Structure formats: structure tokens, C-alpha cells
N, C-alpha and C positions, 0 to 999 in steps of 0.2 A: 595817624595811620601806622606809623612805625611801632607805637606802643601796642596797638591792636595786633599787628603782625607778630610781635614777640609773645603776646599772650597766646595767640593761636599756636605758635611753635611749642610753647611750654605745655599746652594742652595735648599736643601730639605725643610728647614724651610721656606724659602721665598716662594717656590712653594706651600707648604701646606697652607700658609696664603692666597695666591692668590685663591686657591681652595675654601677656606671658604667664601670669598666674591663673589664667583660665576664666576670668570674669565673664567674657563674652560667650563662653560655652563652645567656641569653635576654633580653638588654638590648634595649630599644626606646626610641626618642626620646619625650620628654614632649609631651603635648598638654594643652590647657586642660581637657578633660573627664576626664583621667586620675584626678583625685582626687574625682570626684563620684559615679560609679555605685555605688561601694561605701561612700561616705560617707553612711550612712543616718542619718536624723534623724526626730524625732517619735515619736508613740505607736505601739506595736506592735499590729497588727491583732488584734481580739478579746481584748485585754488592756488593763490600765490603767497600763502601764509604758512609759517612753521608752527608746529605743535607747541613749542616752548613759548612762542609769542602769545598764542591764545591762552595758554595756562596763566601766564603772568597778567595779561590784560583782564581776563575774566575773574581770577581769584582775588586780585587786588582792587580792581576798579568796578567791575560790573556786578559780581555776586553780592557784595555787601549792600549795594544800592537796591538791587532787585529784592533781596530778602526783606528789606525794610518797606519798600513800596508795596509789595504784594500783601502786606498786612493791613493796608488801607481798605476801608469798607467798599470802595468802588470796585476793587479787584478781588475781594474775598468772597463775595456773594455771586453765585453763578446759577442761572436758571436753566434747567435741563429736564427732559423727559426720559426717565430711566425705564419706562414701561412699554416702549414701542416693541412690536413683534419683529422678529427676524424676517426680512423679506426674501431670504435665499434658501433657507432650509428650516425644518421643524426645530423649534427651540429645544436645546438640552434642558434638563432640569436645572432650575436656578440654584446657585450656590447656597447651601444651607449653613455654611460656617458663619458664625456670628461676626467675624471680622470682615465679611463681604458686605455687610449691611451699611447703607448710607442713611444717616439721620437727616431728614429734611428740616428746613427752618420753620418755625412757627410764624404766624402772620405778623406778630408784633416785633419779630427779631430783624426783619429786613427794613432798611431805611426807606422811608416813603419816597424819597427822590429817585431811588433806583427803580421802584415799581412804576413810577410815572414814566421814566425813561424807557424801560423795557416794554411798556404798554403801547409805544408808538413804533410802527413798523418802519417809518421814515422819520429820521430825526431832523431837528433844526427847523427853520422857518420854511414856509411853503415857497419854493423857488419860482412858482408860476404866478404868485401874487406879489410881484416886485413893487417897490415904492414908486409912486407916480407924482407928478407935479400937479397938485389939485388946483393951484392958483392959475394955471395956464388954460384958459378957456378954449384954446385951439388944440389942446392935446387930445386929439381924437382917439389915438391908440390907448391913452389912459382911460378914456371913457369906456372903450370897448372892454378893457381888462376888468374894470370894476363891475361889469355886467356878467362875468363868468358865473355860471350856476354852480351850486355845491356839487352837483353830479359831474359837471365838466372838470372841476378841480380834482375830484376823486378819481376820475378816469385818467387825468394827467399823471397823478401820483401812481396809479396802478401800472401805467405804461412805463414810467420811470423805474418802478420797482422791478418790472419784468426785464428791462434792459440791464439793470444792475445785476440781476440774478444770473444773467448769461456770463458774467465775469467770475462767478463764484466757482471755486475749485472743490467745495464740499457743499452738501445739502444743508441749508440752514433750517432750523426747526420753526414751525409756527407754534407759538406757545398756546397750549390748550389746558383743559382741566387736569390732565395727567402730568403737567409740568410743575416742578417745584423748585424753590430756591434752596441751594445747598451752600453751607458755610464751608469753604474749602479748607480753612484752617482747622476745623473740627473733624474733617474727613480726609486726613492726609493720604497721599499715595504711598503704599507700602505693601509688604507681603500679606496676603489674605488667606492663603491656603488653596486658592483657585488654581488648579493645574490638571494635568491628565489630557485625555482625548479632546475634551471640549475646548480647552485653551489652545492646544496644538492645532486644532482644526481652524481656528481663527487666523493664526499666522501662516499656516500652509495655504489657505485660500488667498490671503493677501499676496504672498510671494509667488505662488504658482499660477494664479489666475489673473492677477492685476498688475504685477510688475512686468516691464519689458524684459525679455529674456534673450541671452546670446543663443546663437544657433547651436543646436545639439544638446543644450542643457535642459533637462526635464525635472531634475530634483527640486525640492522646495526652495532651498537656499542657494543662491547663485554663487558660484565660485569666483573669487576676485580675479583670477587669471583670465576669466572669460569676459570681463568688462571692457577690455580693449577692443573687442569686436563690435561694441555697441557705440552708437552716436552719443554725443555729449548729453542731449536731452534725456535719453534713456538711462544713462549712467546717473544723472542728477536725480531722477525719480527713484532709482534703486538705492542710491546712497542716502537719500532723505528718509526713506522707509526704514532702512537698516539702522541709520543713526537714531531714529525714534525708538526702534526696538531695543537697541543697546542702552539708551537712556532709561527706558522703563525697567530693564533688567538690573541696572545699577541701583535704581531706587528700591527694587525688591531686595537686593543684597544689603543695602545700607540699613533699611528698616525691616529687618527680618524678625519673625516671631521666635525668640530664643527660649521663652518659657511661657507656658499657658497661664491664664489668669489664676490667681489664688485668692485666699481669704484676705491677705494683706494687700494684694495688688490686683484689682478687678480688671485692669486693662491689659495684663500680661506684661512681659518684659521684651523690649524691642531693641535691636542693635545690629551692628554689621556682622555678617556671616562670611568669613573669608573662604571657607570651603565652597560655599555656593558661588562666590565670585569667581574662584578658580574654575569651577565646573562650567560656568557660562562663558568664560572668556579665554582660558588658557589654551595654547595651541594643541596640547595633548588631548583635550576633551572636545575640541571643535574642528578637528581635521585641519588645523593650522589657520582657521579663519578668524578666531577671536580677536586678535590685535587689529585686523582689518575692520571688524565691526566697531571697535572702539574709535578708530580713525574716522569712520563715517559719522560718529557722534560729533566730532569736531567740524566736519563738513556741514552738517545740518545746523549747528550753532552759527556758523558763518553765514549761511543762507538766510536764517531768520533774523540775524543781526543786521544784514543788509536791508531786509524789508523794514525793520524798525527805523533805520537811517532814512530810507526813501520816504517813509510816511511821517517823518519828524515835523515837516511844516504843518501837516494836518493835525497831528497830535498836540503840538504846542499851542494850538488854538482851542483845543477841546476843554470844556469846563469841568469834566469829571464830577458831575453834579450828583450829590447824595442827599442834599438838604441840610447838611452840617457845614456851615460856611467856613469855619476854621479848618476843619479837616479837608474840605474841598480845596482850599487855598494851599494847604500843605502838600496835597497830592499834586497840584499843578506845579509847584516848585520842585518837588521830587522828580516828576516826569521831565521837566526841562533840564534839570541837573543830569539825569541819566542820558537824555538825548544829546546833550553837549559832549559827554564822554564818548558816546557811540559815534557821533559825527566826526570826531577827531581820530578815530581808529584808522590807520593808513592802509589796511590790507583787506578791504571788503570784497566779498564775492561779486563777480562781474556777470550779471544776468543778461547784459546786452549781447553777449556772444551766442545766446540761445534763440531758437525759432527764427533764424535768419533765412530769408528767401520768400517765396510766395506760396504756390499751391501745396508743395510738400510740407512746408513749415506750418501752414494752416491746418493741414490734416494731422500732423504730428501733435500740434498743440491741442486739438480736439481730443485725440486719443489720450494724451497726457491728462487732460481735465476729466475725461470720462472714467479713466482708471482710478483717479483720486476720489471722484464722487462715489464710485463703488465701494472704496475702502471706508469712506465716511458712513455708508449704509451698513457695512459689515459690523461697525461698532455696536449696532443694535442687536447683534447676535451674541455679544459677550454675556456670559451667564452670571458673572459676579457684579453686583451693583457698583461697588467701589472701583473695580477695574473698568467698568463701562463708563463711569463718571469721568475718570481721568483719561481714558482712551478717547472719548468724544471731545473733551476739552482740548487735548493736545492735537488731535486731528483737525479740529476746527481752527486751532491756532496756526498750524502749518498751512492749512487751506487759505487762511487770511494772508499769511506771508506770501504765498504763491499769487494770490489775487493782487497784492500790492506790487509785486515784482513784474507780473506779466499782463495785467489788464490794460496797461498804458495810461490809465487815468491818473496815476501818480507821477508819470514822467514829467520832469521839469517843474514840479510843484515847488513853490517858494513861499516864504513867510509873507511876502508882499501880495500874494494872491488874495483876493477878496473872498472870504469864506461864504458870503451870501450868494456868490456867483457859482459855487461848486455845482457840478452836475452829478455828484455822487455823494454817498454818505457811508460811513462805517457804523454798523450797529454796535451797541454797547457790548453785546455778547461776543462780537468779533474782536473788539479791543481787549476785553478781559481775557479771551482765549489766547490771543497773540502774546500778551505780556506774561501770562501764566505759563504758556508753552516755552517761551524763552527762559523763564525762571526755572523750569524743570531741567532744561538743557544746561543752564548755568550751574545749577546745583549738582548735576551729574559730573560735570568737569571738575568742580570743586571737590566732590567726594572721591572722584577717581584719584586725585592728588593725595587724599587721605589714605586710600588703599595702597598707593605706591609707598608711602612712608611706612605704613605698618608692615608691608611685605619686606621692605629693606631692613 
């Protein structure tokens, strides 16, 4: 680990030198404040953890493990429908830039085991057809169970699926003929050229119509000084959305199109754009809010990390089946290694302080859930295929984290619990979205550290 850290630091120095001679195409002269607006310090709002603690924990322990894990077949193939119509307004023209396009997988490129897994709406064994003692002639209940008709079993499963759906914070897709598998490694999240009124409309609708708002604030982006007038649950909702927005913007700045495709390089040249980073996060260009948006990235990271910890007894029993026995075994080992690190982190987000009480808490939780479901539907209004892909994946990942934290089905879950007795299941798409969503946040924090170094 020490050797890897030294290599990383040496690469920083090399990259910094390249920037100075203008290789990135976005060099600008240094100023005194270049190293301060993203040099965050102190405690993360609504958490008990410091920024420096998260930086070290993520960059040294979590990021390298996630980067390796998310290259496994189980996590790299994601099934999604990118052709749903926007349910809220007439679609803008779809992005015509070639970098917006998503290339779906061919039939023979997707592991057979994944298609079998995704073909089942409820995974695992039928929990209503539990094992019975066939040797006990007096086991009348067992005799009754064996006479359940196929239709009755199907009805039980549908009722269970309906109950599980009530805990979802985002709308899960029913896979149909318009759904395709996408290789996430071949369609990375990066700048595509999608911008302007269409892109702004998406975020304005999310903030203005679906985030809880302090009294008297009507502008799209909530001023941080107004958050104190909101309750904890409302602040958590805003910080989560703001943190996701910040993470996406960091990815855009890190993988920016620096030079169009040419005869020698058909894919174009991609790299960090410091000017764009300053534009999106410096106090001068964001009315002082940019550093607060970056802090919200850390908040969201801690929230999703706690969900991963809470679901660890469930995930440690997951087979991560693709049909490739050796890779499936490696994936299980990698997951357990990651979860052991996550469980030992001492400063996890405390979700037990939220939605306390009865009538008012129930009403607030329903509003919280409905707002987030609306946002998951808004993702179908994104005009860029690649932006829609990563937007839908990360919103579903955050929705899965909220489901784990607040559905109560994961409360008190331990490794000793018999998985065959579980009254719930996570779909493969939820597991893939959750891990990739945390992976995006982890990468953002890692890249933010790279920007700090270059700015210094």
C-alpha cells in the first residue's frame, strides 16, 4: 500500500508538470485563493466526521477496492430503458452529439447468469414453499402447503412484491423490449456536450419543485444559510441531492473533452479541465455556495456508506452469480473485504435520529419518498443518453441506500439470520446501482484531492 501511495504521489508531480506546459489545454496562472475553495476542513454538516478523516479513509482504503470491484462482470453490466418518454413535459430534442450516445451490449456479450438473474422479479427460493417434514404423517400443515396451486403461489409473490415496492424510494423499471444491457466500463460518465436550457431545466425542476425549501426561498438553488430553518429530514434530502449534483459535476470536469476526435485519435482527448472546475465550484462564480456543495458530496458519501454497512449481512450472503465460477468467487471475496473495511469505519451517519415520532414523522417520510420518486421519474426527461444512463443508475443507487436506511427491514440484520427466512429481497439492479453509486462518490472525492494538488 505504501508503494502504491508513492507511485500515486509521483504521478501527481508528473501531471502537475504537464499542466504547467499546457498539455491539458486548460492551464491558468496561480492565485493565492486557488488552494482554498476546495480545501475543505472541519466537521461535515449533520454528521460527526471530519473532511480529512473521510479523505484518508476513502482515498487509501475504499477507492482502490471499489475501483477493482466495479470491473467485475456482476457490476459492469446494467440493464436500463433509455427510451422512456418524459412524464412531465414534452421532450426536448435528443442530444445529437456523438458523445451522448450509449452503445448497448450485444446478446452474446452479457453473461448468461446475469440474464437469468434479471429475468426474475423476485430472487431466491420461494419463501412460501418452505421445506416440510415429509416423513411426519401427522404434519397436516405440511400436507396443506404441498397443495398450494401455482396460481396461489403466484398471488403470494405478487402481494410480497407489492409490499416490497412500498418501501422503494425510486420507481424500479419493469424490463421490457426497450430495455438493454449496457457495459458501464465502455460507456463512462464524462462530459458529453449536453448543456443549455434542456440540462438546466432538469436541475431546476429537481431543486425548485422536489426539494424541501426554507421559508421565503424561491430561487432554484437553496442558499446554505437557509438550511438551519429546516428540519433534519429536509436538510438530509437537500444535502443528498446537492451532493449528487456536485459529484456529477466533478466527473464532468475530470473527464472533459479537451480536443475533438481526429484522424489519429477517433475518440477525442479527455482530461481534467481546471477552468470548468473553478467555474462550477469557486465562491466567485457560485455566489459563495461552491464549497458548500462540495461538502454535501461528503455528506452523501457518508449516507450511502452507512447503507452499505447496514446491508452488509445481506450482501455477504449474496452469490453475485454470473455463471463464471472463478470470477463469482473472486467477487464474493472482494465484497467481503470491502464490507469489513466499511464496518470498521468509526464515524458512520446516524439515520436513527430521523423520522422520530408518529403522525408527523409518517407524513414527512411519505413526502420524502414521494419527492424522491418524482426525481427518479425526471431522469427519463434527460435528453442525453449517457447522462440519462448515469443519472438513472445513481438515483437508483441513492434510492436503494434510502430504502436500506429507512424501510426498517434491515434493522438489526445479522449474519446469523437465515437468508431463507427473509421477507424481502434486493434486486440485482438495486445492488449494482448501489455499489456503482458509491463508486461514483468515492471517485469524486479521490479526484477532488487531485484537483487540490494541482491547484496548489
